[in-house]
Every structure is written in structure tokens, then in C-alpha cells.
C-alpha positions, 0 to 999 in steps of 0.5 A, spaced: 757 857 817 751 856 821 750 853 829 744 849 830 741 848 837 743 841 837 751 843 836 750 848 842 747 843 846 752 837 845 758 842 846 754 844 853 753 837 855 761 835 853 763 841 857 759 839 863 761 832 863 768 834 863 767 838 869 764 833 873 769 828 871 775 833 874 770 834 880 770 826 881 778 826 880 779 831 885 775 827 890 778 821 889 785 824 889 784 828 895 780 822 898 774 825 900 770 821 896 770 815 901 765 818 906 764 813 912 757 810 913 757 810 920 757 802 920 763 800 924 768 801 930 773 805 933 780 803 934 786 807 937 793 807 936 799 811 939 805 813 935 811 816 937 811 820 930 805 820 925 809 824 920 804 826 914 798 822 916 792 826 915 784 825 917 781 820 912 788 817 910 786 809 909 787 804 914 789 797 910 790 790 912 794 786 906 793 792 901 785 792 902 782 798 905 778 796 911 777 803 914 780 810 915 783 815 920 778 819 923 782 823 928 789 825 930 791 828 937 796 829 941 797 825 948 799 831 953 802 826 958 806 822 953 807 827 947 805 821 943 800 822 937 794 818 938 791 816 931 783 814 932 781 809 926 774 807 924 774 800 921 768 797 917 764 792 921 766 787 916 773 787 919 771 785 926 775 779 927 782 783 928 786 779 933 788 784 940 795 783 938 795 786 931 800 791 930 799 798 926 805 801 922 805 808 918 807 807 911 808 811 905 804 809 898 805 812 891 809 817 888 805 823 891 807 820 898 800 819 901 801 816 908 796 810 911 796 806 916 797 798 915 795 793 920 798 786 921 794 781 925 797 777 930 795 770 932 791 771 938 784 768 939 781 774 942 779 780 938 779 788 938 772 791 940 769 798 939 774 803 943 780 798 943 787 800 943 792 797 938 799 797 943 804 795 938 806 800 933 811 803 928 812 810 927 812 813 920 819 814 917 821 821 916 825 821 909 829 827 911 831 824 918 833 818 915 837 822 909 841 826 915 843 820 919 845 816 913 850 823 911 852 823 918 854 816 918 857 817 912 861 823 914 863 819 920 866 813 917 870 818 912 873 822 918 876 815 921 
């Protein structure tokens, strides 16, 4: 059986295409494929618990990605998590009474910030702050509370 240069080239191209596909998939799964272009504005929100939220986690409004988390810090005075979000310029009409919540998406448990617009006529501006927030629900804590409540009811 003879191998030709054409067969070797095709096999090589197939291997390179497979590696490129795996690399692209890895970028999409890890959320590194969506870099910010610098166009947009910054908002912050304080949460009592940011759970497993990470830098580059999506920020969505009505299920549409409008930005991403750019930083997560701890406020040393209030001991709250300060989440900084980069929002695309196209979405510069968020009312100043918008609420922010941390939810979990999918089976892998990726967390994201969900924004819910309010009814105000004034809009959030660059370096604005979202005052109304709902922290992440920690599954272990919720299960512990359920089990504790269940055991308490049985003892009565």
C-alpha cells in the first residue's frame, strides 16, 4: 500500500482542523472567546454573596447578553461583594432603578448577572451603581435549611 503526498497532506489538514475546532470549543466553554472591545460603560452592584460568579461571566437582560463582569472585589467596610460590569454601548438606556440578580445557568452551573429594568425615566450612566440586588442562592445552604426545617418538624 503506497502513501501519496496528497493523502498525507489531507490527513494533516484534518488533524489541524480538529485541533482548531477543539481550541474554539474550549474558548467558548470557558467564556474567553468574547473579549470586550472597549466600547461601553461600567456599572457596579453590591451583593451580600456573589457565589461562584467569575470575571468574564455574562451580564444579561431578558436572556440577551449585554455585557460581562469585569471585576469582583470585597468592600472592606460593608463586607459585601462589589461586582463591576462592562455593558455594551448599545444598551445605554437602562433605568436607574434597574435590579441585578445572580442566577445559575445550565447543567454546568455557570453563574451570571441578570438585570431587570425598572420604570424610571432617568438612565444609568458610566460609573453608575445598581442599588437593588439579589445575591446568589447557594445550593448547599438551601439544602441545609431544608433539612434543618424538615428535622425540626419531625421532632414536634
